[in-house]
N, C-alpha and C positions, 0 to 999 in steps of 0.2 A: 171278698172271700165271699158272702156270701149272694151272686149271682155264680161262683162257680157252685155250691152248691146245692141252685138249682138245677145247675145248667145237668151236673149230675142225677139230677135226680130222679130230673126221667130218663137218665139209662137204664133199662128190665137189669134185676139182683144180678143177673147170670153175667150179664157184658160188663160192669162194676166191679163184680171179681174177675172176670181172665181181665179185662184193666188195672185193677190193682196190683196181680199175679205177671203182668209185662212188665210196672211201672218197678217193682220189684228187683225182678228177674231174669226183663230183657237185652239181650243184644241190641248194636249199634244198628243190625243188617232187618230185627225185628223190630222195627220205626221204616223201615224205606220207601212204606207205602202213605206213614204219618207228613202232612200236611205242616209244615214247620220246623220238622224236627229232627236236626240233620245231627251231625259231626260233634258241629258245639255246643248246641243245646242238649246233647243225647250225656255228654258229661256231664252238668251242668247237674242233670236229672240224676246221673248216674249218683253222685257226691251227695246229691240227696236223700238217699236210701239209708235204711226205709220206711214205705208210706205204709201210717197209721190208717190214711183214705183218701183217692181219685183229690178230692179237694186239697188239699196238702202243693198236688205240683203248682197249682194257682203260686205258693209262694215263692218257683223257684225262679233265678235270676233268668234269664231268656223269658219264661214263660207267659206273654202276656195275658190278655184278656184277647189278644183274637189271636191267638198259636190255645191256648187252653183250649175256648173252645172249639178247635178246628181241629183238636185232637176228642173228646167228647163227643162230635159227630162222624168221625169218624170209628174208633170204638161204639158206634154205636149200628153203621153200617154192616161193619167184619160178620160174616154167617157164623 
């Protein structure tokens, strides 16, 4: 969880807020460009809603360190 917090801390606050909103309200199609997030991982993520903070995603089944890093990196690059 400490690694997850460190990764999220590097996100600008506007991107962090946008990602948190997407995690809580997004649809499977919203994650089509997110590496490692397919229908099965999305279903697990949806069961974990609502997320209080982005780091909570690291506790969801299927979201290991690599997938979590990829999601945060992609969120950082989205305009």
